[in-house]
N, C-alpha and C positions, 0 to 999 in steps of 0.2 A: 463931413465927420464919419469916421468908420463905424461899423455896426458895433464893435467892441466899445468904442468911446460912448455911442449912444446908450449902451447898456449902463456903463458906469455913471453916466449923467442921471439916469432914472434912479439908480440906487442912492446916489447923493442926494437927490430932490426928495426922495422918500425917507431919509434918515431923520429921525427925531431926537438924536442925541445919544440914545441908548438902545434904539432898536429901529427897524424899518417898518413902515406901514406897507401893506401889499399894494395899495393904490390910494392916493390922496382923495377924499371925499367918500368914495364908496366903502372903503374899509379903513377907518381911522385909528385902529387899535393894533395890538400885536396879536397875530395868529400863530399858533403852535408850529404846524409843519412848514408854514410859509417861511418863518424865521429860520428854520433849519436850511432850507433851500437858500435863503438870502445869504447865510454865512458862506455858502459854497461860492458865491459871487465875490464876496468881500475878500476872500482868500487871494484873489487875482487883482485886487484894486487897493483896498485899504484893510490888510490883514488883521490889524488890531480890532477892527469893528466886528470880525467874525467871532472873536472871543467875547467881546461885549454883548453882541446879540444874543449869543448862547447864555451868558451869564444873566442877563436880563430875563430871559425866558425862565430859566431854572430858579431865579430869585422868587418866583411866585408858586413854586412847587408846594403841594399840600402836605400835611403831616404824614399821610399815608403813601406819599410818593406820587400821587396823581399829578399830572401835568395838564392844566386846563387847556382847551382849545382856543380860548381868547382871553387875553388880559386887558382889562379896561383901564388903563392908565389915563388919569385926567379926563374921565368920561363925562364930567359936567360940562367940559368945553365944547363937546361935539353933539350934533343933533342929526347926524346924517346917517346913523346905523341903528337898526332895530333887529333883535332885541338886545338891549344894552344891560349894564350892570344892575340897574334897578329892576329889571324884569327877571333876571336870573336868580338874583338873591343868593348868591353862592354861600353866603354866611350862615345859612340854615344848617349847614353841615359843620359838625364840630371838627372835622378834618380839614376844612378850608383855610387857606392863607387869609388871615384877618386884615392883612396890610394891603393887599392888592386885590380889588374885586375882579372876579372872573366868571366864566361859565362854569357849569358843573359836570362837563363831559370832556373827553380827550380828543385826540386825533391820531392818525397813523404815526407809529414810533420810529421816525427816521434818524433819531439823534445820534445812535451809535455810529451810523454811516457818516454823519457830518464830523463827529468828533474824531473818527479815524482819519478822515481827510485832513482835518486840522493838525492832527499829531503828524502825519506824513509831511505836512508842509512846514514843520519845524517851529510851531508856535510854542509858547510857554508851557513846559512840560507839567509843572505844579498846577497850573490853572486848569489844564486839560485833565489832569488826574482828578481834580475836585469835581469837575463837570462829569467826568466818567462814572464816579461813585453815585452822583445824583441820577444819572441815566440808568444805572443798575437798579437803584431804588424805584425808578418809574417802571421799569420792566418787571420787577417783583410786584408792584402794585397791580399791573395787568394780570399777572399770574393769580393773584389773590382774588381780584374783583371781576375779571373778564374771561377766566378760563373755564371751559366746558369740562365738567368732571370726567366724562366718559373718554373724550378725545384728546383733551389737553389743548385743542384749538381755542383761539380767542373769539369771543362774540362782541359785536357792537350792539349798543343799547339805543342808539339814535342814529338817524341817517347822517347827521351832521358829524358824528363821531368818526364815521368811515372816511370823511373827506369827499365822499361822492354824493353830494347833497341831494339832488333830484333824479338820481339814476332810475332807469326802468326796472332795475332789480328790486326796488322797494314797492312797486306798484301793487302787486298782489298782497303784500303784508298791509299796506295802508287801506286797501279796499275791504279787508275784513273788519276794519274799525268802523262802527256805525257813525254816520254824521251827527246823530243826536249826541254822541259822546263830546263833540267839540263845537257844537252849535252856538254855545254861549261865549266862545272865545272871540273877543274883539281886540283890534290892534290897528296900528297905523304904519303902513310900510314906509320905509325911508329909502331903501336901495332903488326902487323904481324911478326915483328922481335923479338918480346919479349916473344913469347910463341911457344911451339912445336906444330906442325901439324895445323898451323894457318888457313889453308883452310877448315879444319874440324870443328875448334872451335871458329872462329871469324866471324863477319858479312862480307858480300862480299862488293867488290868495288862498285858494283851496289847499294847495300844498302847505302853505304856511300854517294854516289852522291845524293840520295834522302834526307838523313839526312841534307846535307849541303845545298841543295836546300831550305829546311824549314828554316835553320839557316839564310840564306841570306834574306829570305823574313821578317823574324822576325827583322833582323838587319836594313833592310830598313825602318821598323816601329818604329825604335829606342827601340825595345824590349818592346813596349807598348801592350795594349790589342789589339788582332788581329782585323783587319777591315773586313767588309763584303766581303766574297768571299775567305778568307783564307782557304786553303783546308784541314786542320788538326785540328778538334775540336772534341775531343773524351770525353764522360763521362765514366770513366774507374772505375770499381768496386774496384780495389786494392787501387788506390790512394784515393778514397772517403772514403773507410773503414778506412784507415790509418788517414785520417783527423778527422773521428769520434773519433777513439780511442784516438788520441792525444788531441783533442778538450776537450773531457771528463776529460783527465788528467789535462789540464790546468784550467778547472773549479774547480776541486778539489784543485789544488794548489792555485788558487785564493782565495778560502775559507780559506785555511790554512795560507796564507800569506798576507791576507788583500787587495787583488787586485780585482778590478772590471772586471767582465767577461761577462757582459750582451750581447755584440756583438757576443761572441762565443757561448753562450747559444742559442741565436736566430738562428745562422747558422746551429748548430748541430741539433736543432729541426727540421729545415726545411729540411735538408738532411735526417734525419731519416724518416720523413713522406713521402718523395718523392722517396726513394732509390728503393722500390720494384716496384712502378709504372713504373719506367723507366728501370730498370736493371734486374728484376726477370722475368724469364719465368716459368709459372705455370706448363705447360705441361712437360717441360724438368726437372723442379725442380732444376734449376741452374741460376746463375747470368751471364749476358753477358754485354759487353760494348755497348754503345750507340753512333753511328756516327751522330752527329748533321748536317753534310754536306748532308749525304744520307738519314737522317730521319729514321733510322732503327737500330736494334740491330746487333751487329757483332757476329754471332753464331759460336764460335770456342771453341773447348775443351781444354781450358788452366786453369791454377790453379786459375784464377780469378773467375771461376765458383763457387768455394767453399770458396774462401778467406774471404768473409763477415762473415763467422763463426768467424774470429778473432775479429770482431766487435759486436759479438752477435746479428746479424740481422735476420737470419732465426730462425724459431721456433725450440726449442731444440729437438723436436721429429724428426725433418728432418735431423739433423746433422749426425747421424750414416750412414744413406743411401746416403747422398751427399758425404761422404768421401770414401765410398766403391769403386767408380771407379777409385780413385786416389791411391788406395793401392792393395794388393793382392799378390799372390804367385810370380809373375813375376816382380813386380815393387817395387823399393824403393821408399817410399813416400818422398815428394810430387813432382812428375814430373811437370815441368813447362808447358808442353804440353803432352796430351795423345798421345801414339804412333799410335793410330787409326786416328789421325787428319791429314789431308793433310798439308804438310809443316813441320811436325814433323822431327827433326834431333837430334839424340842422344847426340851429342857432342857440339852442336852449341848454346851456350850462353842461351837465353831465349826461344829457340824453342824446348826444350825437358829436359834439365838437371835439377837436384835437386839443390836447393839453401838453405843454412842453414838459412839465414835470413827470408825466407818464413816459413820454419818450426818453427822457434822460435816464430814468431808471431802467427802462428796456435796454438802452445802449450799454449800460453798465453790465447787464445780464449777458448780452451777446459778447462782451469782452471776456467775462468770466468763463464763457463757454468756449472761449478761444475761436470766436467767429468774427474776425475783425471786418470782413466784407459786409456782414449785415450790420455792424455798428457803424461803419462808414456810411452805408446807405442811409440809415436813420438819422445820423448826424447831419448829413447833407440836406435831407428832406426837411428836418427842423430848421436849420438855419435859413434855407430858401424860403420856407413859409413865413418866417419872421421878417426877412428882407422884403417880401411881397406885401405882407398885411400890416406890419408894425408890431410894436411891443405890447401887444394886448393880452388879456387874461387867457382867452381861448379862441379857437378858430374854426372855420368851416372845414369840414372833411371833404369838400368837393374841390377836385382839381379844376374844373371848369370855371370856377369863380376866380377871376384874376385881380380883383380889387374889392375892398370893402368887406372882406371876409374876417376881420378881427372883431371880436365881440367882448362884452363885459368891461372890466376895468382897463382903462388906457394907461400906458407907462406903467406896466405891472412888474413888481419887483422880482418875483420868482422867475418870470419868463426871461427878464434881463439877466438875472444872476446865473441861470443855467445855460443860457446861450453864451455867456462869458466863459463858463467852465468848458463847454463844448469847444469853443474857438481855441482855447488854451490847452486842450487835452492832445498832447503829442502822441498818444497811443494810436490814434486814428486820424 
């Protein structure tokens, strides 16, 4: 069976009728940005499902435009994931969708990117127009509830909201929270029973206590805009870059479909103008997150240092040098954290492994810069990695590991979907 057909099989096996789960067992529900990536694979296999997947996601949008990071469809049937709907209690918010139980936070807003690809593929214009209006509403929610007044940049209020769950960039922020604040939190992990070598590949129990502490603080505030003193407000380069890329896609879709996008244009312009002022370090020639609570950059060597390449933010002449540190003879690109960084862990989620969704977005950035050689290089690296290791959730960054270097969820949907898109991308 060809790699493309293997990927198609994974998507088919993970389809539940109206959406795809990321991985059977480990992730039995709908995840926000996962479903966006899944749609990109469906475009090459069963295009109607791309529309259905996005319509299912947006069917649970909150009254204020918020798009939750998890939708707990039929959650009573599944006991393999924690925290589930009964722990989140999203209904405490008057803005929540009262039909579909969900989490109370969001994830990186990739939906404009996906909808533009769907439009370019010739799918039903009226359905895409409806989805585009909803995506604009979601971007307007982010402007209202996640926008830093001075810079216009978006902050994340939980590490899960960033998509980079246990990254080293959160270590300092969490270290400021006294263990006494979360000492009374009790829970029973489910994820550790769904993967091999979970102590090496999944976040720790201590990590989860901190995550749940933030969840409870947000829950007490009915998942509204955090109040003064909330301990986790981070301007993160990856989240903001994705907002920019997606926002530009929505602006182009607005032009094509006759939808007004003035609010998106204004926010995109504001973020573009302040991005480097807050997140760029001219000496290091890298981007860093900014901790609003501590009023300083978080200087960690993680892939967000270079990810704004995907949004065409650094000058083109800097791109080659920026990418050098994240490649080389010993590393498979792009590691989520460099091995030289304190806290690097080769197998542990966002603390070192390679992720195909990050590579895919970087490839789009190289193409936008008109750097086809760089795009072809990263496409080949990504496909070869999957051929060698399998269709896993994330992968070892070490080239020296020739087998057994796939970790997390097996037969992972977004890995499969994005490899499908790369195989079919005739631009590279």
